[in-house]
C-alpha positions as CSV (number, residue, x, y, z in Angstrom):
1,M,0.0,0.0,0.0
2,H,1.4,3.4,-1.1
3,L,2.6,5.9,1.5
4,T,1.9,9.5,0.3
5,P,4.2,12.3,1.3
6,A,1.7,13.4,4.0
7,F,1.8,10.0,5.7
8,Q,5.6,9.6,5.2
9,I,5.9,12.8,7.4
10,L,3.6,11.3,10.0
11,L,5.6,8.0,10.0
12,L,8.9,9.8,10.5
13,A,7.4,12.0,13.3
14,L,6.2,8.9,15.1
15,L,9.6,7.3,14.7
16,A,11.1,10.4,16.3
17,A,8.7,10.2,19.2
18,F,9.2,6.4,19.8
19,G,12.9,6.9,19.4
20,W,13.0,9.5,22.2
21,S,10.9,7.2,24.4
22,A,13.4,4.4,23.7
23,T,16.3,6.7,24.6
24,L,14.8,7.6,27.9
25,Q,14.1,3.9,28.6
26,V,17.7,2.9,27.8
27,L,19.0,5.6,30.1
28,A,16.6,4.4,32.9
29,W,18.0,0.9,32.5
30,A,21.5,2.3,32.9
31,G,20.4,3.9,36.2
32,I,20.3,7.5,34.8
33,D,17.4,9.7,35.8
34,A,17.0,12.0,32.8
35,R,14.8,14.6,34.7
36,P,17.6,16.4,36.6
37,V,20.1,16.0,33.8
38,L,17.7,17.7,31.3
39,Q,17.2,20.4,33.9
40,L,13.4,20.1,33.7
41,A,12.9,21.5,37.2
42,Q,14.6,24.7,36.2
43,L,12.2,25.3,33.3
44,P,9.2,27.7,33.5
45,A,6.3,26.4,35.7
46,S,4.2,24.7,33.0
47,T,7.0,22.7,31.4
48,A,8.6,21.9,34.7
49,D,5.4,20.6,36.2
50,A,5.0,18.4,33.2
51,G,8.5,17.0,33.8
52,R,7.5,16.1,37.4
53,S,4.6,13.9,36.4
54,G,4.3,10.7,38.2
55,D,4.8,8.4,35.2
56,G,8.2,7.8,33.7
57,L,9.2,10.2,30.9
58,G,9.8,7.4,28.4
59,Q,6.5,5.7,29.2
60,G,4.5,8.9,28.9
61,V,6.0,9.7,25.5
62,A,5.4,6.1,24.3
63,R,1.8,6.2,25.3
64,L,1.2,9.5,23.5
65,A,3.0,8.3,20.4
66,A,0.9,5.1,20.4
67,A,-2.3,7.1,20.5
68,L,-1.2,9.3,17.6
69,A,-0.1,6.3,15.7
70,L,-3.6,4.9,15.9
71,I,-5.0,8.0,14.4
72,S,-2.4,8.0,11.7
73,V,-3.0,4.3,10.8
74,A,-6.7,4.9,10.7
75,G,-6.3,7.8,8.4
76,W,-3.9,5.9,6.1
77,L,-6.2,2.9,5.8
78,L,-9.1,5.3,4.8
79,C,-6.9,7.0,2.3
80,A,-5.8,3.6,0.8
81,G,-9.4,2.8,0.1
82,A,-10.4,6.2,-1.3
83,P,-11.5,6.2,-5.0
84,T,-9.8,9.5,-6.2
85,P,-6.6,11.4,-5.4
86,G,-8.6,14.4,-4.2
87,T,-10.5,12.2,-1.7
88,Q,-7.1,10.8,-0.5
89,T,-5.8,14.3,0.0
90,G,-8.9,15.3,1.9
91,L,-8.7,12.3,4.2
92,A,-5.0,13.1,4.8
93,L,-5.9,16.6,5.8
94,L,-8.5,15.3,8.2
95,T,-5.9,13.0,9.7
96,Y,-3.6,16.0,10.4
97,V,-6.5,18.0,11.9
98,A,-7.3,15.1,14.2
99,I,-3.7,14.8,15.4
100,V,-3.4,18.6,16.0
101,A,-6.7,18.5,17.9
102,A,-5.5,15.6,20.0
103,L,-2.3,17.4,20.9
104,A,-4.0,20.7,21.6
105,Q,-7.1,19.5,23.5
106,P,-7.0,21.0,27.1
107,R,-8.4,18.0,29.0
108,R,-6.2,16.0,31.3
109,G,-6.5,12.8,29.3
110,L,-4.1,11.7,26.6
111,C,-0.9,12.2,28.4
112,R,-1.5,15.9,29.2
113,A,1.8,16.3,31.1
114,V,3.8,15.0,28.1
115,R,1.9,17.3,25.7
116,M,2.5,20.3,27.9
117,Q,6.2,19.5,28.2
118,F,6.5,19.1,24.4
119,G,4.6,22.3,23.7
120,G,6.6,24.3,26.3
121,L,9.9,23.1,25.0
122,L,8.8,23.8,21.4
123,V,7.9,27.4,22.3
124,R,11.3,27.9,24.0
125,V,13.2,26.6,21.0
126,V,11.3,28.7,18.5
127,K,11.3,31.9,20.7
128,P,13.9,34.3,19.2
129,S,15.5,35.4,22.4
130,L,19.2,36.0,23.1
131,S,18.7,36.6,26.9
132,D,16.7,33.6,28.1
133,P,18.7,30.8,29.7
134,V,19.4,27.7,27.6
135,Y,18.8,24.5,29.4
136,L,19.9,21.0,28.3
137,A,16.2,20.1,27.5
138,D,16.1,23.0,25.0
139,V,19.4,21.9,23.4
140,I,18.2,18.3,23.0
141,M,14.9,19.4,21.6
142,A,16.5,21.7,19.1
143,D,19.0,19.0,18.0
144,I,16.2,16.5,17.5
145,L,14.4,19.0,15.3
146,T,17.6,19.3,13.2
147,S,17.3,15.6,12.5
148,C,13.8,16.2,11.2
149,S,15.0,18.9,8.8
150,R,14.2,17.0,5.6
151,M,10.8,16.2,7.0
152,F,10.1,19.9,7.6
153,G,11.2,20.6,4.0
154,D,8.6,18.1,2.8
155,V,5.9,19.9,4.8
156,A,5.7,22.7,2.3
157,L,4.8,20.3,-0.5
158,V,2.1,18.7,1.6
159,V,0.7,22.1,2.5
160,C,0.4,22.9,-1.1
161,Q,-1.4,19.7,-1.8
162,F,-3.8,20.5,1.0
163,G,-4.3,24.0,-0.4
164,A,-5.1,22.6,-3.8
165,L,-8.3,21.3,-2.3
166,F,-9.6,24.8,-1.8
167,W,-8.0,26.8,-4.7
168,H,-6.2,26.2,-7.9
169,S,-2.7,27.5,-8.0
170,S,0.7,26.5,-9.4
171,A,2.9,27.1,-6.3
172,S,5.7,24.7,-7.1
173,T,8.3,27.5,-6.9
174,S,6.9,28.9,-3.7
175,A,6.8,25.4,-2.2
176,G,10.4,25.0,-3.1
177,V,11.4,28.2,-1.4
178,A,9.2,27.5,1.6
179,G,10.7,24.0,1.8
180,V,14.3,25.3,2.0
181,L,13.3,27.8,4.7
182,L,11.5,25.2,6.7
183,A,14.4,22.7,6.4
184,S,16.8,25.5,7.5
185,A,14.6,26.6,10.5
186,P,15.8,23.9,13.1
187,Y,19.5,24.8,12.4
188,A,18.6,28.5,12.8
189,F,17.0,27.7,16.2
190,R,20.1,25.9,17.3
191,L,22.3,28.6,16.0
192,R,20.4,31.1,18.0
193,Q,20.9,29.0,21.2
194,C,24.7,28.9,20.5
195,M,24.8,32.7,20.1
196,N,22.7,33.1,23.2
197,E,25.3,31.1,25.2
198,Y,28.2,32.8,23.5
199,L,27.0,36.3,24.6
200,K,26.7,35.1,28.2
201,A,30.2,33.5,28.3
202,P,33.2,35.4,29.5
203,P,34.7,37.2,26.5
204,G,37.8,35.4,25.1
205,G,37.4,32.4,27.4
206,T,37.2,28.7,26.5
207,D,33.4,28.7,26.8
208,A,33.1,31.6,24.4
209,K,35.3,29.9,21.8
210,R,33.4,26.6,22.2
211,H,30.0,28.3,21.7
212,M,31.2,30.2,18.6
213,A,32.7,27.1,17.1
214,N,29.4,25.3,17.7
215,A,27.6,28.1,16.0
216,L,29.9,27.6,13.0
217,K,28.9,24.0,12.9
218,Y,25.2,24.8,12.6
219,A,25.8,27.7,10.2
220,S,27.6,25.3,7.9
221,S,24.3,23.5,7.4
222,F,22.7,26.3,5.5
223,P,24.9,26.0,2.3
224,V,24.3,22.3,2.3
225,I,20.5,22.8,2.3
226,A,20.6,25.6,-0.2
227,L,22.9,23.9,-2.7
228,A,20.8,20.6,-2.4
229,A,17.8,22.6,-3.6
230,L,19.7,24.3,-6.5
231,P,20.3,21.5,-9.0
232,P,16.6,21.1,-10.1
233,Q,16.5,24.9,-10.4
234,V,19.6,25.3,-12.5
235,A,19.1,22.1,-14.6
236,A,17.3,24.1,-17.4
237,A,20.0,26.8,-17.4
238,A,22.8,24.3,-17.4
239,E,21.3,22.1,-20.2
240,H,23.8,23.2,-22.8
241,S,26.7,23.7,-20.3
242,G,27.6,20.9,-17.9
243,R,30.1,23.1,-16.1
244,A,27.4,25.0,-14.1
245,S,25.7,21.8,-12.9
246,H,29.1,20.2,-12.0
247,A,30.1,23.3,-10.1
248,V,26.9,23.2,-8.0
249,V,27.4,19.5,-7.3
250,G,31.0,20.1,-6.4
251,L,30.1,22.9,-4.0
252,W,27.4,20.7,-2.4
253,V,29.8,17.8,-1.9
254,A,32.4,20.1,-0.4
255,A,29.9,21.8,1.9
256,S,28.4,18.4,2.9
257,A,31.8,16.8,3.6
258,F,32.8,19.8,5.8
259,N,29.5,19.8,7.7
260,S,29.5,16.1,8.2
261,L,33.1,15.6,9.4
262,Y,33.0,18.7,11.6
263,S,29.7,17.6,13.1
264,F,31.1,14.1,13.7
265,Y,34.2,15.6,15.5
266,W,31.8,17.8,17.6
267,D,29.7,14.8,18.5
268,V,32.7,12.9,19.8
269,A,34.8,15.7,21.3
270,F,32.2,17.9,22.9
271,D,28.7,16.4,22.9
272,W,29.9,13.1,24.3
273,D,33.2,14.3,25.8
274,L,35.1,11.3,24.4
275,G,38.5,11.2,22.9
276,H,40.5,11.4,26.1
277,M,44.1,10.3,26.2
278,A,46.0,8.8,29.2
279,S,48.3,11.8,29.2
280,G,45.5,14.2,29.9
281,W,45.0,15.6,26.4
282,K,41.6,15.2,24.7
283,L,40.1,15.9,21.3
284,A,38.2,19.0,22.5
285,D,41.6,20.7,23.1
286,L,41.9,21.1,19.3
287,I,39.3,23.9,19.4
288,A,38.8,24.9,23.0
289,P,41.9,23.8,25.1
290,A,41.4,23.9,28.9
291,E,42.5,27.3,30.1
292,H,44.6,27.7,33.2
293,A,44.4,31.5,33.6
294,V,46.6,33.1,36.3
295,D,46.1,36.8,37.2
296,R,49.0,39.1,36.2
297,S,49.5,40.4,39.7
298,A,49.6,36.8,41.0
299,R,52.3,36.1,38.4
300,V,54.5,38.9,39.8
301,A,54.0,37.6,43.4
302,M,54.8,34.1,42.3
303,Q,58.3,35.1,41.1
304,G,59.5,35.4,44.7
305,D,57.3,33.0,46.4
306,A,57.6,29.4,45.6
307,A,54.8,28.3,47.8
308,A,52.4,30.7,46.2
309,R,53.5,29.5,42.8
310,D,52.7,26.0,43.7
311,Q,49.2,27.0,44.8
312,L,48.3,29.2,41.8
313,L,49.8,27.2,38.9
314,P,47.5,24.5,37.6
315,P,48.2,21.0,38.8
316,P,50.1,18.7,36.4
317,P,47.8,16.5,34.3
318,Q,46.8,13.3,36.1
319,R,47.0,10.0,34.4
320,H,43.9,7.9,34.4
321,S,43.2,4.3,33.6
322,F,40.2,4.1,31.3
323,P,39.2,2.4,28.0
324,A,41.2,3.9,25.1
325,F,39.8,7.0,23.5
326,L,36.9,7.3,25.9
327,R,36.9,9.2,29.2
328,P,37.7,8.5,32.9
329,R,34.1,8.3,34.0
330,L,31.5,6.2,32.1
331,C,27.9,5.4,33.1
332,L,27.2,2.5,30.6
333,A,28.5,-0.8,31.9
334,W,29.4,-2.2,28.5
335,H,32.2,0.1,27.2
336,G,32.0,-1.4,23.7
337,V,28.7,0.5,23.1
338,Y,30.7,3.7,23.0
339,Y,32.9,2.5,20.1
340,V,29.9,1.1,18.3
341,I,28.1,4.4,18.5
342,I,31.2,6.4,17.4
343,A,31.5,4.1,14.3
344,T,27.8,4.2,13.4
345,D,27.7,8.0,14.0
346,L,30.4,8.5,11.4
347,L,28.8,6.2,8.9
348,L,25.4,7.8,9.3
349,R,26.9,11.3,9.2
350,M,28.2,10.4,5.8
351,A,25.0,8.7,4.5
352,W,24.5,11.6,2.1
353,T,27.2,10.1,-0.1
354,L,24.6,7.5,-1.1
355,R,23.2,10.2,-3.3
356,L,26.4,10.1,-5.3
357,S,26.6,6.4,-5.7
358,V,25.9,4.8,-9.0
359,V,25.4,1.4,-7.3
360,A,22.8,2.6,-4.7
361,D,21.0,5.6,-6.3
362,I,19.0,6.6,-3.3
363,D,17.0,9.2,-5.1
364,S,15.6,6.7,-7.6
365,M,14.8,4.1,-4.9
366,P,11.2,3.9,-3.6
367,Y,10.9,6.0,-0.5
368,G,14.7,6.7,-0.7
369,G,14.4,10.1,1.0
370,M,12.3,8.6,3.8
371,W,14.9,5.8,4.4
372,L,17.6,8.4,4.7
373,S,15.5,10.4,7.2
374,A,14.8,7.2,9.2
375,L,18.6,6.6,9.4
376,E,19.2,10.1,10.6
377,L,16.6,9.6,13.3
378,Y,18.3,6.5,14.4
379,R,21.6,8.4,14.6
380,R,19.9,11.0,16.7
381,W,18.5,8.4,19.1
382,Q,22.0,7.0,19.9
383,W,23.4,10.5,20.0
384,S,20.9,11.5,22.6
385,I,21.8,8.5,24.8
386,L,25.5,9.5,25.0
387,R,24.7,13.2,25.2
388,I,22.6,12.8,28.3
389,E,25.0,10.1,29.7
390,K,27.9,12.5,29.4
391,E,26.0,15.1,31.5
392,A,25.2,12.5,34.1
393,A,28.8,11.4,34.3
394,A,30.1,14.9,34.7
């Protein structure tokens, strides 16, 4: 039975929800309580109260996702039996309306605490503020949205299909522009968070360098999204000259490679705080080395006072015994899982190269884009596990 773009989006959204539930459950099995790590108690009242609900976070998310899945499956089955494409589009629109109504209904039923938490975090992520504090829950939410970027880009096409039920228009160009903007929006939200944290960090310090370098990572996503949308637009202009088309593809490959490899480095070095060496050096020192600042007046005093010098100078790096390339403190009992996640993270970060393969032409495969999006969601699930585990181990 065929999955229309509208139901592909719903399927991916449900995968994201079930994946987040599985992430929380895995952390609970590892003995990690995600509530304090995500700083839910520090959020505004409505979202914080939702985070203190009696049920486990993972269980509540799973129940809500299961209820929305029932609505989606019912709508899909009705669409599959519809006689005309127009009727199918209308039933898909009714399915979306039913899901929005279920999420927005004010009654206490249907996992109200989880719905409030999701709505509150979504508002915080979208809010264009450079002064509000940024909590880990905000960061995780925004990063999950970046993994749904392609899905948001497809929303523009689906909205145009819904709009065609009420008026006739050829809005393919507008849908393309809107798709690029929607796909870029999650990275813009995360970039705003990085700039927010940069402005609050001490100027010139390690934290400021780290936040600015993180902002560069998200900014590097915009050329990838824009260039990926260009080839269909320039195809007609480049019909008699292959150079223009090859130049666009070359720029897209270069931008994608930089973004993927830089993001992979950031995952390992900063988001997971891995890459530690027994000598005390770590991967994060390539961009933001640990600073051991000593006041100028203290330096003068130290010249004639050996005892003061010993107290003010940073202690020599301590040697630790821990699995190679990881870190001294780990919360997951099986250390091999860290290496597995590092390897799969690199492979999935480079999954875009499938679009260049003549053996596996992902764009010509049925639901090729949907499968790529599902792989990215899986990468985000395992990323979230180590991201929260790192904070718990700190």
